[in-house]
KOLMAR-195720 format. One record per residue (C-alpha): x, y negated, z; residue number from 1; residue in one letter; chain. Coordinates in Angstrom, 2 decimals. Each point is the difference from the previous one (the first is absolute). Last residue first. Layout:
BEGIN
c1 c2 c3 resi resn chain
X Y Z NUM a A $
...
! end
This chain:
BEGIN
c1 c2 c3 resi resn chain
-26.75 -16.49 16.10 448 r A $
2.46 1.93 -2.18 447 a A $
0.33 3.64 1.64 446 t A $
-1.40 1.81 -2.90 445 d A $
1.88 -2.17 -2.72 444 a A $
3.59 0.55 1.63 443 v A $
-0.83 3.63 0.56 442 a A $
-0.98 0.36 -3.63 441 q A $
3.27 -1.62 -1.25 440 a A $
2.06 2.26 2.31 439 f A $
-1.78 3.24 -1.12 438 v A $
0.46 -1.12 -3.76 437 k A $
4.00 -0.82 0.78 436 s A $
0.21 3.62 1.56 435 r A $
-1.82 1.63 -3.04 434 h A $
2.36 -1.92 -2.40 433 e A $
2.98 1.21 1.97 432 f A $
-0.74 3.65 -0.55 431 n A $
-2.50 2.68 0.93 430 r A $
-0.13 -1.50 3.70 429 f A $
0.75 1.58 3.43 428 r A $
2.85 2.35 -1.08 427 g A $
1.57 -2.37 -2.47 426 y A $
0.06 -3.70 0.46 425 s A $
3.72 -0.70 0.10 424 p A $
1.75 -1.88 2.80 423 a A $
1.12 -3.68 0.85 422 a A $
-3.76 -0.67 0.36 421 p A $
-0.20 -3.74 -1.27 420 s A $
-3.60 -0.62 0.74 419 l A $
0.15 -3.66 0.89 418 l A $
-2.32 -2.08 1.88 417 v A $
0.76 -3.63 -0.09 416 v A $
-1.06 -2.83 2.30 415 g A $
-2.15 -3.05 -0.47 414 g A $
-1.71 0.74 3.38 413 p A $
2.23 2.29 2.19 412 p A $
0.32 3.54 -0.73 411 t A $
-0.74 2.29 2.89 410 l A $
-3.85 0.73 -0.19 409 k A $
-0.24 0.13 -3.80 408 r A $
3.19 2.48 0.03 407 s A $
-1.93 2.31 2.20 406 l A $
-2.83 0.40 -2.69 405 g A $
2.79 0.51 -2.66 404 v A $
1.86 2.63 1.98 403 a A $
-3.42 1.85 0.74 402 a A $
-0.28 0.38 -3.74 401 v A $
3.62 1.28 -0.37 400 l A $
-0.26 2.48 2.61 399 d A $
0.27 0.84 3.80 398 e A $
1.57 -3.52 0.73 397 a A $
3.12 -0.37 1.94 396 i A $
1.08 -3.74 1.42 395 e A $
3.14 -1.61 -0.07 394 t A $
0.91 -3.94 0.84 393 r A $
3.60 -1.16 -1.09 392 v A $
1.27 -3.14 1.66 391 a A $
2.06 1.90 2.67 390 p A $
1.27 2.85 -2.10 389 l A $
0.27 2.88 2.67 388 g A $
-1.93 2.66 -2.28 387 a A $
0.23 -0.50 -3.71 386 l A $
1.30 3.46 -0.70 385 a A $
-3.02 1.35 2.04 384 e A $
-2.30 -1.90 -2.09 383 v A $
1.58 1.55 -2.95 382 i A $
-0.54 3.57 1.48 381 r A $
-3.49 -0.70 0.80 380 p A $
-0.71 -1.13 -3.65 379 g A $
1.49 3.06 -1.55 378 s A $
-3.17 1.99 -0.44 377 d A $
-1.96 -1.52 0.90 376 p A $
-0.79 -3.73 0.46 375 i A $
2.30 -2.63 1.72 374 g A $
-1.19 -3.61 0.66 373 i A $
2.93 -2.66 0.00 372 v A $
-0.56 -3.73 1.10 371 t A $
2.66 -2.36 -0.45 370 i A $
2.40 -2.73 1.34 369 e A $
3.29 0.70 -1.53 368 r A $
3.40 -0.01 1.36 367 e A $
0.74 3.68 0.17 366 a A $
-2.43 0.64 -2.93 365 l A $
2.82 0.81 -2.51 364 h A $
1.79 2.06 2.54 363 a A $
-3.18 2.05 0.69 362 a A $
-0.50 0.48 -3.80 361 l A $
3.62 1.33 -0.36 360 p A $
-0.53 2.25 2.99 359 s A $
-2.86 1.79 -1.90 358 y A $
2.06 3.01 -1.15 357 d A $
-2.03 2.00 -2.29 356 l A $
-1.37 3.62 1.07 355 g A $
-2.39 0.42 -2.72 354 r A $
-3.01 -0.89 1.99 353 d A $
-3.09 -0.47 -2.32 352 t A $
-1.49 -3.20 0.80 351 g A $
0.41 -2.83 2.34 350 g A $
0.05 -3.82 0.31 349 v A $
-2.60 -2.67 0.47 348 i A $
1.53 -3.47 0.38 347 v A $
-1.38 -2.90 1.69 346 t A $
1.40 -3.54 -0.79 345 l A $
-0.42 -3.42 1.19 344 p A $
1.45 -2.08 -2.73 343 r A $
3.60 -1.60 -0.52 342 g A $
1.40 3.20 -1.85 341 e A $
-2.61 1.44 -2.26 340 y A $
2.46 1.25 -2.81 339 a A $
2.33 1.22 2.77 338 d A $
-2.42 2.63 1.27 337 i A $
-0.44 1.33 -3.68 336 a A $
3.96 0.12 -0.24 335 h A $
0.18 2.07 3.38 334 m A $
-2.87 2.29 -1.24 333 a A $
2.02 1.01 -2.96 332 a A $
3.02 0.62 2.00 331 y A $
-1.95 2.19 2.54 330 p A $
-1.06 2.04 -2.84 329 s A $
-3.25 0.82 -1.88 328 t A $
-1.17 -3.53 -0.84 327 a A $
-2.53 0.90 -2.80 326 l A $
-2.70 -0.62 2.51 325 t A $
0.65 -3.75 -0.17 324 d A $
-3.72 -0.95 0.41 323 d A $
-0.31 -3.34 1.66 322 v A $
-2.68 -1.36 2.23 321 f A $
0.10 -3.78 0.46 320 t A $
-2.00 -1.26 2.88 319 l A $
-2.44 -2.74 -0.50 318 g A $
-3.10 1.98 1.42 317 s A $
-1.48 0.06 -3.57 316 p A $
2.50 2.47 -1.53 315 d A $
1.70 -0.10 -3.20 314 a A $
2.42 2.97 -0.62 313 i A $
3.71 -0.84 -1.01 312 e A $
2.01 2.48 -1.80 311 t A $
3.62 0.20 1.30 310 l A $
0.39 3.06 -2.21 309 r A $
-3.07 2.19 -0.14 308 h A $
-1.14 -1.25 -3.29 307 a A $
3.04 -1.52 -1.75 306 l A $
1.07 -3.42 -0.67 305 g A $
-2.35 -2.69 -1.64 304 q A $
2.29 -0.95 -2.83 303 f A $
-1.63 -3.21 -1.50 302 e A $
2.81 -2.42 1.00 301 a A $
2.62 2.64 -1.15 300 v A $
-1.85 -0.10 -3.48 299 a A $
0.08 -3.70 -0.27 298 v A $
3.72 -0.20 1.06 297 a A $
0.67 2.79 -2.66 296 l A $
-1.56 -1.84 -2.72 295 t A $
1.76 -3.26 1.04 294 d A $
3.45 2.09 0.16 293 k A $
-0.22 1.46 -3.52 292 r A $
3.09 -1.64 -1.40 291 a A $
1.73 0.68 3.26 290 v A $
-1.26 3.42 0.39 289 v A $
1.16 0.96 -3.55 288 d A $
-1.23 3.69 0.28 287 v A $
2.93 2.25 -1.02 286 d A $
-1.24 2.98 2.26 285 l A $
3.03 -0.79 2.35 284 a A $
-1.61 -3.50 0.29 283 d A $
-3.33 1.37 0.96 282 l A $
1.72 2.26 2.55 281 v A $
1.87 -2.94 1.50 280 a A $
-3.50 -1.93 0.31 279 l A $
-1.62 3.02 1.86 278 a A $
3.01 0.27 2.22 277 v A $
-0.21 -3.84 0.91 276 c A $
-3.62 0.54 0.55 275 l A $
0.45 2.66 2.61 274 n A $
2.51 -2.09 1.65 273 g A $
-2.35 -2.96 0.46 272 e A $
-2.46 2.69 1.26 271 n A $
2.45 0.96 2.96 270 h A $
0.12 -3.69 0.97 269 r A $
-3.52 0.18 1.07 268 g A $
-3.47 -1.07 -1.58 267 v A $
-1.27 0.76 -3.35 266 l A $
-1.38 -2.88 -2.10 265 p A $
3.08 -0.61 -2.11 264 l A $
-0.22 -3.50 -1.53 263 v A $
1.42 -1.48 3.28 262 a A $
3.37 1.54 -0.83 261 r A $
0.17 -2.76 -2.66 260 p A $
0.65 0.98 -3.75 259 f A $
2.73 1.28 -2.28 258 l A $
3.33 -2.07 0.88 257 p A $
2.95 1.11 -2.14 256 q A $
3.21 0.88 1.91 255 e A $
-0.28 3.68 0.14 254 a A $
-3.66 0.53 -0.84 253 l A $
-1.79 -2.36 2.50 252 h A $
-2.82 0.29 2.61 251 f A $
-0.43 -3.28 1.46 250 w A $
0.38 -1.06 3.81 249 p A $
-0.76 -3.70 0.51 248 t A $
2.28 -3.13 -0.63 247 g A $
-2.12 -1.09 -3.15 246 d A $
2.68 1.38 -2.52 245 p A $
0.14 3.35 1.55 244 g A $
1.96 1.30 3.10 243 t A $
0.50 3.71 -0.40 242 a A $
-1.85 3.33 -0.44 241 v A $
1.59 2.66 -2.15 240 n A $
-0.17 1.69 -3.33 239 a A $
3.54 0.74 -1.34 238 t A $
3.51 -1.31 0.57 237 d A $
-0.87 -1.78 3.39 236 p A $
-1.12 3.20 1.74 235 r A $
-3.62 0.97 0.67 234 g A $
0.05 2.72 -2.44 233 a A $
2.95 2.34 0.10 232 r A $
0.34 1.10 -3.61 231 v A $
1.84 3.36 0.25 230 a A $
3.42 1.53 -0.65 229 a A $
0.96 2.38 2.79 228 r A $
2.38 -1.36 2.42 227 d A $
-1.60 1.26 3.26 226 g A $
-3.61 0.82 -0.58 225 l A $
-0.73 1.61 3.25 224 e A $
1.75 -2.90 1.87 223 v A $
-1.89 -2.63 -2.06 222 a A $
-3.28 1.70 0.51 221 l A $
0.72 0.08 3.56 220 r A $
0.35 -3.73 -0.03 219 p A $
-2.82 -1.00 -2.04 218 d A $
0.54 -3.67 -1.46 217 a A $
0.86 1.28 -3.51 216 g A $
-3.22 1.47 -0.49 215 n A $
0.82 2.45 -2.95 214 v A $
-0.33 0.05 -3.58 213 v A $
1.77 3.08 -1.86 212 v A $
0.10 -0.27 -3.82 211 t A $
0.50 2.74 -2.60 210 r A $
-1.04 2.78 2.34 209 p A $
2.75 2.73 -0.06 208 g A $
-1.52 3.06 1.85 207 y A $
0.73 -0.73 3.64 206 a A $
-1.85 -3.16 0.61 205 l A $
-3.50 1.32 0.96 204 l A $
2.03 2.46 2.27 203 n A $
0.42 -3.07 2.39 202 l A $
-3.04 0.91 1.85 201 k A $
1.02 3.70 0.44 200 d A $
3.46 -0.96 1.04 199 r A $
-1.32 -2.62 2.33 198 y A $
-2.31 2.31 1.76 197 y A $
2.72 2.85 0.20 196 e A $
2.14 -2.47 1.76 195 a A $
-2.66 -0.91 2.45 194 e A $
-1.11 3.43 0.72 193 g A $
-1.93 3.13 -1.07 192 g A $
-2.06 -1.65 -2.91 191 h A $
-3.53 0.51 1.25 190 a A $
1.06 -0.68 3.71 189 d A $
2.08 -3.04 -0.92 188 l A $
-3.09 -1.59 -1.80 187 h A $
1.70 -3.46 0.65 186 e A $
3.48 -1.27 0.92 185 p A $
0.75 -3.51 -1.84 184 f A $
0.63 -0.84 -3.64 183 l A $
-1.24 -2.80 -2.10 182 a A $
-1.33 -1.02 -3.45 181 t A $
1.47 2.77 -2.38 180 v A $
-0.64 -0.46 -3.73 179 v A $
0.95 2.41 -2.64 178 a A $
-0.35 -1.47 -3.72 177 v A $
-0.01 2.57 -2.78 176 r A $
-1.41 2.73 2.50 175 p A $
2.21 2.72 1.30 174 s A $
-0.38 3.52 -1.01 173 d A $
0.38 3.03 2.17 172 t A $
-2.47 -1.11 2.54 171 l A $
-0.81 2.38 2.83 170 d A $
0.53 -2.24 3.06 169 t A $
-1.17 -3.26 -1.62 168 c A $
-3.60 1.01 0.48 167 q A $
0.22 0.61 3.84 166 y A $
1.99 -3.22 0.32 165 s A $
-2.95 -1.97 -1.38 164 s A $
0.08 -1.41 -3.64 163 l A $
-1.92 -3.00 -1.18 162 e A $
-0.04 0.38 -3.74 161 l A $
-0.15 -2.59 -2.97 160 v A $
-0.42 1.46 -3.19 159 y A $
0.52 -1.42 -3.49 158 l A $
-0.96 1.15 -3.53 157 d A $
-3.11 1.63 1.21 156 a A $
-1.49 3.58 0.12 155 e A $
-2.84 0.30 2.73 154 p A $
1.04 0.92 3.49 153 l A $
-1.47 2.90 1.85 152 d A $
3.13 1.99 0.21 151 l A $
1.54 -3.11 1.84 150 t A $
-2.34 0.24 2.76 149 p A $
-2.03 -2.97 0.41 148 v A $
-0.18 -0.94 3.74 147 g A $
2.54 -2.73 0.33 146 i A $
2.59 2.71 0.17 145 n A $
0.37 0.12 -3.74 144 g A $
-1.74 -2.36 -2.12 143 g A $
0.07 -3.22 -2.15 142 f A $
-0.38 0.09 -3.61 141 v A $
1.60 -2.93 -2.13 140 n A $
-0.60 -2.65 -2.27 139 p A $
2.94 -2.33 -0.55 138 r A $
-1.67 -3.35 -1.16 137 d A $
1.63 -2.28 2.50 136 v A $
-3.02 0.27 2.55 135 a A $
-0.04 3.86 -0.26 134 a A $
3.72 -0.03 1.13 133 l A $
-0.70 -2.09 2.90 132 l A $
-2.88 2.25 1.06 131 h A $
1.87 3.27 -0.13 130 s A $
3.23 -1.33 1.70 129 i A $
-2.20 -1.52 2.67 128 l A $
-1.81 3.33 0.54 127 s A $
3.50 1.66 0.14 126 s A $
0.99 -2.53 2.57 125 t A $
-2.86 0.12 2.18 124 t A $
-0.19 3.84 0.30 123 s A $
3.77 0.53 0.34 122 k A $
0.33 -2.73 2.76 121 g A $
1.55 2.30 2.76 120 k A $
1.49 3.30 0.02 119 s A $
0.91 -0.48 -3.60 118 g A $
-0.98 1.32 -3.42 117 t A $
-0.76 -1.57 -3.38 116 v A $
0.23 1.81 -3.21 115 g A $
-0.09 -2.05 -3.39 114 v A $
-1.03 2.51 -2.78 113 t A $
0.24 0.38 -3.81 112 r A $
3.21 1.75 -0.23 111 e A $
-1.04 2.18 2.91 110 a A $
-3.10 1.37 -1.74 109 h A $
0.31 3.51 -0.77 108 d A $
2.35 1.39 2.82 107 a A $
-1.87 -2.56 2.21 106 m A $
-3.34 1.96 -0.36 105 w A $
1.55 3.32 1.12 104 l A $
1.60 -1.84 2.88 103 a A $
-2.99 -1.87 1.08 102 t A $
-2.08 3.39 -0.05 101 g A $
2.63 1.64 2.33 100 q A $
2.67 2.52 -0.33 99 t A $
1.12 3.17 1.64 98 i A $
1.69 2.88 -1.79 97 t A $
0.82 2.76 2.85 96 a A $
3.50 0.43 1.30 95 a A $
-1.23 2.46 2.57 94 r A $
1.62 -2.11 2.71 93 a A $
-2.22 -2.88 -1.48 92 r A $
-3.00 1.89 0.19 91 l A $
0.84 0.72 3.70 90 e A $
0.39 -3.61 0.86 89 v A $
-2.98 -0.91 -2.07 88 m A $
-2.06 2.52 1.92 87 w A $
1.27 -1.36 3.32 86 p A $
-1.07 -3.61 -1.00 85 h A $
3.15 -2.06 0.55 84 t A $
0.10 -1.36 -3.68 83 n A $
-3.64 -1.25 0.82 82 p A $
-3.10 0.71 -2.32 81 v A $
-1.77 -3.31 -0.22 80 g A $
1.63 -0.61 -3.30 79 p A $
-1.93 2.87 -1.54 78 s A $
1.99 2.98 -1.00 77 r A $
0.45 1.73 -3.35 76 v A $
1.48 3.43 0.50 75 v A $
1.27 1.76 -3.02 74 v A $
0.48 3.53 -1.14 73 d A $
-2.57 0.87 2.79 72 a A $
0.25 3.03 2.31 71 a A $
1.23 -1.98 2.92 70 a A $
-2.79 -2.51 -0.19 69 l A $
-2.45 2.66 -0.27 68 r A $
1.15 1.88 3.14 67 e A $
0.20 -3.36 1.82 66 f A $
-3.67 -0.79 -0.74 65 g A $
-1.16 2.98 2.06 64 a A $
0.71 -1.83 3.21 63 e A $
-2.90 -2.18 -0.46 62 g A $
-1.78 -0.95 -3.20 61 t A $
0.12 1.38 -3.63 60 v A $
-1.87 -2.03 -2.57 59 l A $
-0.70 1.33 -3.31 58 p A $
1.37 -1.90 -2.97 57 a A $
-1.73 -1.14 -3.24 56 a A $
-3.60 0.99 0.96 55 e A $
0.49 -1.41 3.48 54 a A $
1.05 -3.30 -1.30 53 l A $
-2.64 -0.08 -2.75 52 p A $
-2.94 0.39 2.69 51 g A $
1.22 0.30 3.57 50 e A $
2.55 -0.67 2.66 49 w A $
-2.10 -1.91 2.65 48 p A $
2.13 -3.04 1.66 47 l A $
1.86 0.73 3.07 46 t A $
-0.79 -2.31 3.09 45 l A $
-1.33 2.66 2.06 44 f A $
3.17 1.89 -0.36 43 n A $
2.14 1.90 -2.49 42 a A $
3.68 -0.08 0.69 41 s A $
1.48 2.98 -1.74 40 d A $
-1.30 -0.82 -3.28 39 d A $
1.16 2.03 -3.21 38 v A $
-1.18 -0.42 -3.77 37 a A $
0.60 2.74 -2.44 36 v A $
0.88 -0.19 -3.61 35 l A $
1.04 3.06 -2.08 34 g A $
1.57 0.35 -3.60 33 a A $
0.25 -3.82 -0.19 32 p A $
-1.82 -1.58 -3.17 31 g A $
0.84 -3.79 0.14 30 h A $
-3.53 -1.11 0.67 29 a A $
0.02 1.82 3.40 28 a A $
2.86 -1.87 1.03 27 i A $
-1.52 -3.44 -0.26 26 a A $
-3.32 1.01 1.83 25 t A $
1.79 1.93 2.83 24 v A $
2.46 -2.96 0.43 23 a A $
-2.79 -2.39 0.31 22 a A $
-1.70 1.89 2.52 21 r A $
3.30 0.53 1.93 20 g A $
0.82 -3.83 0.05 19 e A $
-3.61 -0.89 1.39 18 r A $
-0.17 2.81 2.56 17 g A $
0.19 3.66 -0.40 16 a A $
3.83 0.47 0.90 15 g A $
2.57 2.77 -1.51 14 w A $
-0.72 0.58 -3.82 13 v A $
1.27 3.57 -0.75 12 a A $
1.18 0.52 -3.73 11 v A $
0.69 3.04 -1.86 10 t A $
1.59 -0.39 -3.29 9 r A $
-1.28 -0.11 -3.46 8 g A $
-0.03 -3.77 -0.61 7 r A $
1.74 -1.55 3.14 6 l A $
2.73 -1.68 -2.28 5 d A $
-2.61 -2.10 -1.51 4 s A $
-0.49 -1.81 3.30 3 l A $
3.61 -0.98 0.00 2 r A $
3.08 1.24 2.04 1 m A $
! end
């Protein structure tokens, strides 16, 4: 279904946040017979619905919203509306036509798009792909789950999108190059279970992409893909890391050395894998990676990484504060913890409680000396999962600001304070950017 297919039909946009606002604006321009916006979760964080938005689509809140959804020819839901929402379950039972803004956009732009998803690494990998393409004279527009809704993107010859599992769910077109960086259990409450989450995530691959590129080192991804044809980055026949001509680790394309691992400023082995995936994507887009290796090396060296992903904050105390608020699962937090191995470390965890199993985090920390501070809502449950680990010190703080203050007392000089919450931000913050801003402000306010 395309945006143009909504002309003359009644449409209900479910969600009044960033995605819902973009959908209303885009759909209104295509002449629907009727357009309404529905928000069943309005609270003190909700932004005003006024001006051109209110003129294009009246906003219905609360329980009355379901009647408007059920009466519409097409429901366009925001990604934040989970598959398990009771209204979604009922609408599916009634065979309602349900789509998303990203699905509407992809129907018109798939052939010009690189789509990147994954339980970990999709933000960094998609950003790397966009950055490296621009460096080799392949201009592109970057958007998606990074905060720019697809329906707000300008026209371009090439797009690179970061796509969440929620956005992948309703796609009926696959991008030209479909990329998956990792798979592990996440967002299970929204998808209905582990199998359903993997199904929805891998829906990105379901509609005939020209090329599939995946992280060849990810075990769960290997199981889910089976023998499906794919470029498996990290393996010797594609982009990989191996011993280079000077005896140190180098990035290679198959057997051709490109540049030293030391060129990449991002910490952690997982970021090596992210760059391997990005280089494999460039190769799939017919970029001569070997011929352009010097240009790519400079671009890699200049890559600063993403805000909110292992972003270090300068502090006069000598402590290193690290914003990794995009780490919304225990597995993501584990990668972040590994990146600072060997330094005294305090980790702040907790956020929206989606019922995730934190035993993998406990197993990961079994032999590690570390301090963990739990904050609402899931922090106390994470701390409980770590009980009994002999070298793990745990504390509870009433909120993120209090946790930052406590971390200053508990972290030895020269140590690291890592916000890697292993949980999303919703409920107490508008979004991950809001949580990051509160963290940075707390660091500044408590500096001596």
